[in-house]
Structures are given as C-alpha cells and as structure tokens.
BALUM-943005 format. One record per atom (N, C-alpha, C): x, y, z; atom name; residue number from 1; residue in one letter. Coordinates in steps of 0.2 Angstrom, whole numbers, padded with zeros to 4 digits. Layout:
N
X | Y | Z | CA | NUM | A
...
//
This chain:
105
0058 | -0038 | 0043 | N | 1 | X
0052 | -0036 | 0043 | CA | 1 | X
0048 | -0040 | 0045 | C | 1 | X
0043 | -0039 | 0050 | N | 2 | X
0042 | -0045 | 0055 | CA | 2 | X
0036 | -0046 | 0051 | C | 2 | X
0033 | -0054 | 0053 | N | 3 | X
0028 | -0055 | 0051 | CA | 3 | X
0022 | -0051 | 0050 | C | 3 | X
0022 | -0051 | 0059 | N | 4 | X
0016 | -0045 | 0061 | CA | 4 | X
0013 | -0037 | 0055 | C | 4 | X
0020 | -0036 | 0053 | N | 5 | X
0018 | -0030 | 0051 | CA | 5 | X
0016 | -0032 | 0041 | C | 5 | X
0016 | -0036 | 0040 | N | 6 | X
0017 | -0038 | 0034 | CA | 6 | X
0009 | -0039 | 0032 | C | 6 | X
0006 | -0042 | 0038 | N | 7 | X
-0001 | -0045 | 0037 | CA | 7 | X
-0005 | -0039 | 0042 | C | 7 | X
-0011 | -0036 | 0036 | N | 8 | X
-0016 | -0031 | 0042 | CA | 8 | X
-0022 | -0036 | 0042 | C | 8 | X
-0024 | -0040 | 0042 | N | 9 | X
-0028 | -0044 | 0042 | CA | 9 | X
-0026 | -0053 | 0041 | C | 9 | X
-0028 | -0056 | 0046 | N | 10 | X
-0029 | -0064 | 0045 | CA | 10 | X
-0033 | -0068 | 0042 | C | 10 | X
-0037 | -0071 | 0037 | N | 11 | X
-0042 | -0074 | 0034 | CA | 11 | X
-0043 | -0082 | 0036 | C | 11 | X
-0047 | -0084 | 0035 | N | 12 | X
-0048 | -0092 | 0034 | CA | 12 | X
-0045 | -0094 | 0031 | C | 12 | X
-0040 | -0101 | 0033 | N | 13 | X
-0035 | -0103 | 0032 | CA | 13 | X
-0030 | -0099 | 0029 | C | 13 | X
-0027 | -0100 | 0024 | N | 14 | X
-0021 | -0095 | 0020 | CA | 14 | X
-0020 | -0089 | 0018 | C | 14 | X
-0028 | -0087 | 0019 | N | 15 | X
-0030 | -0079 | 0016 | CA | 15 | X
-0028 | -0075 | 0019 | C | 15 | X
-0026 | -0070 | 0017 | N | 16 | X
-0021 | -0063 | 0021 | CA | 16 | X
-0023 | -0056 | 0019 | C | 16 | X
-0024 | -0052 | 0021 | N | 17 | X
-0025 | -0045 | 0018 | CA | 17 | X
-0016 | -0042 | 0020 | C | 17 | X
-0010 | -0044 | 0013 | N | 18 | X
-0007 | -0040 | 0014 | CA | 18 | X
-0006 | -0031 | 0014 | C | 18 | X
-0002 | -0027 | 0017 | N | 19 | X
-0001 | -0020 | 0016 | CA | 19 | X
0004 | -0019 | 0012 | C | 19 | X
0003 | -0013 | 0010 | N | 20 | X
0005 | -0010 | 0004 | CA | 20 | X
0013 | -0009 | 0006 | C | 20 | X
0016 | -0011 | 0012 | N | 21 | X
0023 | -0010 | 0013 | CA | 21 | X
0025 | -0017 | 0009 | C | 21 | X
0023 | -0021 | 0010 | N | 22 | X
0022 | -0028 | 0012 | CA | 22 | X
0024 | -0031 | 0003 | C | 22 | X
0018 | -0027 | 0001 | N | 23 | X
0017 | -0030 | -0008 | CA | 23 | X
0021 | -0025 | -0012 | C | 23 | X
0025 | -0020 | -0009 | N | 24 | X
0030 | -0015 | -0012 | CA | 24 | X
0035 | -0021 | -0014 | C | 24 | X
0039 | -0024 | -0005 | N | 25 | X
0045 | -0027 | -0006 | CA | 25 | X
0042 | -0034 | -0009 | C | 25 | X
0037 | -0035 | -0009 | N | 26 | X
0037 | -0041 | -0014 | CA | 26 | X
0038 | -0041 | -0020 | C | 26 | X
0034 | -0036 | -0023 | N | 27 | X
0037 | -0034 | -0031 | CA | 27 | X
0043 | -0032 | -0031 | C | 27 | X
0047 | -0028 | -0026 | N | 28 | X
0051 | -0027 | -0030 | CA | 28 | X
0056 | -0033 | -0030 | C | 28 | X
0055 | -0038 | -0026 | N | 29 | X
0060 | -0046 | -0026 | CA | 29 | X
0058 | -0050 | -0031 | C | 29 | X
0054 | -0050 | -0031 | N | 30 | X
0049 | -0052 | -0039 | CA | 30 | X
0048 | -0059 | -0035 | C | 30 | X
0044 | -0059 | -0030 | N | 31 | X
0041 | -0066 | -0027 | CA | 31 | X
0034 | -0066 | -0025 | C | 31 | X
0029 | -0071 | -0023 | N | 32 | X
0025 | -0072 | -0022 | CA | 32 | X
0024 | -0074 | -0012 | C | 32 | X
0021 | -0071 | -0010 | N | 33 | X
0021 | -0070 | -0005 | CA | 33 | X
0015 | -0078 | -0002 | C | 33 | X
0018 | -0082 | 0002 | N | 34 | X
0015 | -0088 | 0004 | CA | 34 | X
0014 | -0090 | 0010 | C | 34 | X
0009 | -0088 | 0013 | N | 35 | X
0007 | -0089 | 0021 | CA | 35 | X
0007 | -0094 | 0024 | C | 35 | X
0010 | -0096 | 0032 | N | 36 | X
0008 | -0101 | 0034 | CA | 36 | X
0001 | -0103 | 0038 | C | 36 | X
-0002 | -0107 | 0037 | N | 37 | X
-0007 | -0108 | 0040 | CA | 37 | X
-0007 | -0108 | 0048 | C | 37 | X
-0011 | -0104 | 0053 | N | 38 | X
-0009 | -0104 | 0060 | CA | 38 | X
-0010 | -0111 | 0065 | C | 38 | X
-0014 | -0112 | 0059 | N | 39 | X
-0017 | -0120 | 0065 | CA | 39 | X
-0012 | -0124 | 0064 | C | 39 | X
-0009 | -0125 | 0057 | N | 40 | X
-0004 | -0130 | 0055 | CA | 40 | X
0003 | -0129 | 0055 | C | 40 | X
0006 | -0131 | 0063 | N | 41 | X
0011 | -0128 | 0063 | CA | 41 | X
0017 | -0133 | 0060 | C | 41 | X
0014 | -0140 | 0057 | N | 42 | X
0019 | -0144 | 0053 | CA | 42 | X
0022 | -0138 | 0047 | C | 42 | X
0018 | -0135 | 0044 | N | 43 | X
0018 | -0129 | 0039 | CA | 43 | X
0025 | -0125 | 0039 | C | 43 | X
0025 | -0122 | 0046 | N | 44 | X
0032 | -0118 | 0047 | CA | 44 | X
0039 | -0122 | 0044 | C | 44 | X
0037 | -0126 | 0050 | N | 45 | X
0043 | -0133 | 0047 | CA | 45 | X
0045 | -0135 | 0041 | C | 45 | X
0041 | -0135 | 0035 | N | 46 | X
0040 | -0136 | 0029 | CA | 46 | X
0044 | -0134 | 0025 | C | 46 | X
0045 | -0125 | 0028 | N | 47 | X
0044 | -0119 | 0025 | CA | 47 | X
0052 | -0118 | 0028 | C | 47 | X
0054 | -0119 | 0034 | N | 48 | X
0062 | -0118 | 0039 | CA | 48 | X
0066 | -0124 | 0033 | C | 48 | X
0063 | -0129 | 0033 | N | 49 | X
0068 | -0134 | 0028 | CA | 49 | X
0070 | -0133 | 0022 | C | 49 | X
0064 | -0130 | 0018 | N | 50 | X
0066 | -0127 | 0012 | CA | 50 | X
0071 | -0125 | 0012 | C | 50 | X
0072 | -0118 | 0015 | N | 51 | X
0077 | -0111 | 0017 | CA | 51 | X
0085 | -0115 | 0020 | C | 51 | X
0085 | -0121 | 0023 | N | 52 | X
0090 | -0126 | 0027 | CA | 52 | X
0092 | -0128 | 0020 | C | 52 | X
0088 | -0131 | 0016 | N | 53 | X
0091 | -0134 | 0008 | CA | 53 | X
0095 | -0130 | 0003 | C | 53 | X
0091 | -0125 | 0003 | N | 54 | X
0093 | -0119 | -0002 | CA | 54 | X
0100 | -0117 | -0002 | C | 54 | X
0101 | -0115 | 0007 | N | 55 | X
0105 | -0113 | 0009 | CA | 55 | X
0114 | -0116 | 0009 | C | 55 | X
0108 | -0123 | 0009 | N | 56 | X
0117 | -0130 | 0009 | CA | 56 | X
0119 | -0130 | 0001 | C | 56 | X
0114 | -0130 | -0002 | N | 57 | X
0115 | -0130 | -0011 | CA | 57 | X
0119 | -0127 | -0013 | C | 57 | X
0116 | -0118 | -0008 | N | 58 | X
0122 | -0113 | -0011 | CA | 58 | X
0129 | -0113 | -0009 | C | 58 | X
0127 | -0113 | -0002 | N | 59 | X
0133 | -0114 | 0001 | CA | 59 | X
0139 | -0119 | 0005 | C | 59 | X
0136 | -0125 | 0001 | N | 60 | X
0142 | -0133 | 0000 | CA | 60 | X
0148 | -0130 | 0000 | C | 60 | X
0151 | -0127 | -0004 | N | 61 | X
0158 | -0127 | -0005 | CA | 61 | X
0160 | -0118 | -0006 | C | 61 | X
0161 | -0114 | 0000 | N | 62 | X
0164 | -0107 | 0001 | CA | 62 | X
0169 | -0106 | -0004 | C | 62 | X
0169 | -0103 | -0009 | N | 63 | X
0175 | -0103 | -0012 | CA | 63 | X
0177 | -0095 | -0010 | C | 63 | X
0182 | -0094 | -0011 | N | 64 | X
0188 | -0086 | -0008 | CA | 64 | X
0187 | -0082 | -0016 | C | 64 | X
0184 | -0076 | -0011 | N | 65 | X
0185 | -0071 | -0017 | CA | 65 | X
0188 | -0066 | -0017 | C | 65 | X
0191 | -0063 | -0022 | N | 66 | X
0196 | -0057 | -0021 | CA | 66 | X
0192 | -0049 | -0020 | C | 66 | X
0185 | -0048 | -0021 | N | 67 | X
0183 | -0043 | -0021 | CA | 67 | X
0175 | -0043 | -0020 | C | 67 | X
0172 | -0039 | -0019 | N | 68 | X
0164 | -0041 | -0020 | CA | 68 | X
0161 | -0042 | -0026 | C | 68 | X
0165 | -0038 | -0031 | N | 69 | X
0164 | -0040 | -0037 | CA | 69 | X
0164 | -0047 | -0039 | C | 69 | X
0170 | -0049 | -0038 | N | 70 | X
0168 | -0056 | -0040 | CA | 70 | X
0166 | -0061 | -0035 | C | 70 | X
0163 | -0060 | -0030 | N | 71 | X
0157 | -0063 | -0026 | CA | 71 | X
0151 | -0062 | -0026 | C | 71 | X
0148 | -0056 | -0032 | N | 72 | X
0143 | -0055 | -0034 | CA | 72 | X
0141 | -0059 | -0040 | C | 72 | X
0146 | -0060 | -0043 | N | 73 | X
0146 | -0063 | -0051 | CA | 73 | X
0145 | -0073 | -0051 | C | 73 | X
0150 | -0073 | -0044 | N | 74 | X
0150 | -0080 | -0041 | CA | 74 | X
0141 | -0082 | -0038 | C | 74 | X
0139 | -0077 | -0038 | N | 75 | X
0132 | -0077 | -0032 | CA | 75 | X
0126 | -0076 | -0039 | C | 75 | X
0128 | -0072 | -0045 | N | 76 | X
0122 | -0074 | -0050 | CA | 76 | X
0123 | -0081 | -0052 | C | 76 | X
0129 | -0082 | -0056 | N | 77 | X
0131 | -0090 | -0060 | CA | 77 | X
0128 | -0096 | -0055 | C | 77 | X
0129 | -0093 | -0049 | N | 78 | X
0127 | -0099 | -0045 | CA | 78 | X
0120 | -0101 | -0045 | C | 78 | X
0116 | -0095 | -0043 | N | 79 | X
0108 | -0094 | -0042 | CA | 79 | X
0106 | -0096 | -0050 | C | 79 | X
0107 | -0094 | -0056 | N | 80 | X
0106 | -0097 | -0062 | CA | 80 | X
0107 | -0104 | -0063 | C | 80 | X
0111 | -0108 | -0059 | N | 81 | X
0114 | -0114 | -0060 | CA | 81 | X
0109 | -0118 | -0058 | C | 81 | X
0110 | -0115 | -0052 | N | 82 | X
0103 | -0120 | -0047 | CA | 82 | X
0095 | -0119 | -0051 | C | 82 | X
0093 | -0114 | -0052 | N | 83 | X
0087 | -0113 | -0056 | CA | 83 | X
0084 | -0117 | -0060 | C | 83 | X
0092 | -0119 | -0063 | N | 84 | X
0092 | -0124 | -0069 | CA | 84 | X
0089 | -0131 | -0066 | C | 84 | X
0093 | -0132 | -0060 | N | 85 | X
0094 | -0140 | -0056 | CA | 85 | X
0087 | -0140 | -0052 | C | 85 | X
0081 | -0133 | -0049 | N | 86 | X
0079 | -0134 | -0046 | CA | 86 | X
0071 | -0135 | -0049 | C | 86 | X
0067 | -0144 | -0047 | N | 87 | X
0059 | -0142 | -0051 | CA | 87 | X
0058 | -0136 | -0048 | C | 87 | X
0051 | -0135 | -0051 | N | 88 | X
0044 | -0128 | -0050 | CA | 88 | X
0041 | -0132 | -0046 | C | 88 | X
0039 | -0129 | -0041 | N | 89 | X
0035 | -0132 | -0037 | CA | 89 | X
0027 | -0133 | -0039 | C | 89 | X
0025 | -0129 | -0042 | N | 90 | X
0019 | -0131 | -0046 | CA | 90 | X
0018 | -0134 | -0055 | C | 90 | X
0022 | -0131 | -0059 | N | 91 | X
0023 | -0131 | -0064 | CA | 91 | X
0027 | -0137 | -0066 | C | 91 | X
0026 | -0140 | -0074 | N | 92 | X
0031 | -0145 | -0075 | CA | 92 | X
0038 | -0140 | -0079 | C | 92 | X
0045 | -0145 | -0077 | N | 93 | X
0048 | -0143 | -0078 | CA | 93 | X
0054 | -0141 | -0074 | C | 93 | X
0059 | -0136 | -0074 | N | 94 | X
0064 | -0134 | -0070 | CA | 94 | X
0062 | -0125 | -0067 | C | 94 | X
0063 | -0122 | -0061 | N | 95 | X
0061 | -0114 | -0061 | CA | 95 | X
0065 | -0110 | -0069 | C | 95 | X
0070 | -0113 | -0070 | N | 96 | X
0074 | -0110 | -0076 | CA | 96 | X
0067 | -0110 | -0081 | C | 96 | X
0065 | -0116 | -0082 | N | 97 | X
0064 | -0117 | -0088 | CA | 97 | X
0055 | -0114 | -0089 | C | 97 | X
0051 | -0112 | -0085 | N | 98 | X
0047 | -0108 | -0082 | CA | 98 | X
0047 | -0101 | -0082 | C | 98 | X
0051 | -0099 | -0083 | N | 99 | X
0054 | -0092 | -0082 | CA | 99 | X
0055 | -0090 | -0088 | C | 99 | X
0060 | -0097 | -0093 | N | 100 | X
0060 | -0093 | -0098 | CA | 100 | X
0054 | -0094 | -0105 | C | 100 | X
0050 | -0100 | -0103 | N | 101 | X
0042 | -0099 | -0105 | CA | 101 | X
0038 | -0092 | -0103 | C | 101 | X
0039 | -0090 | -0097 | N | 102 | X
0035 | -0083 | -0096 | CA | 102 | X
0039 | -0076 | -0098 | C | 102 | X
0044 | -0079 | -0099 | N | 103 | X
0049 | -0071 | -0103 | CA | 103 | X
0049 | -0072 | -0111 | C | 103 | X
0046 | -0076 | -0113 | N | 104 | X
0044 | -0077 | -0120 | CA | 104 | X
0036 | -0075 | -0122 | C | 104 | X
0032 | -0073 | -0117 | N | 105 | X
0026 | -0072 | -0118 | CA | 105 | X
0027 | -0064 | -0120 | C | 105 | X
//
C-alpha cells in the first residue's frame, strides 16, 4: 500500500486523517499507525533503523526448514521470544509483559 493512499489529509505535526482501507488493514494486523512528520526528515531514518534492527534480530541465524509448516512454527516461536526480549516503547516491561497485562483485562 502506497503511503499516499493511506492518508486522506495530512494535518499539523503527526495528525493524519487515515482512510477506511488503511484503518481496516491496521485493525486486521493489530498495529497502531504512527506517521513521520514531513518537516522532520530524521524521523524516517529512525523508523528505517528500527526495521533494520528487527530484521537483524529475526534473521541473524537462518535455519533450514523442511517445509512451510516448519518455517511458520519457527517464525511464531521466534516472534514470541523476541517480544519477551524487546522493551515496550511507551510502557514499563517488555512487549510480552504489556500484551499479557492487556489480555487479562
């Protein structure tokens, strides 16, 4: 999805009017959209660095799989392990800690 199609209107700072298709995708994949400020080019670099770091953590040692099911199981296990290791951006504890606290509500 092109970023231009995700936003109907760019507001002040990071305010965006997100279109219905992008909202549906964010809801389906359970993520909160966070847009860069067009006037702050350094923000995009931070986002790209976070993606690069996540890829390195995820794929540092690439195992061999006999089939797609085995790959999918490894990916699920690896993501769950990384959630426990990765600090949450806004709340105390890891991503796994925050998820567990929210799921108990």
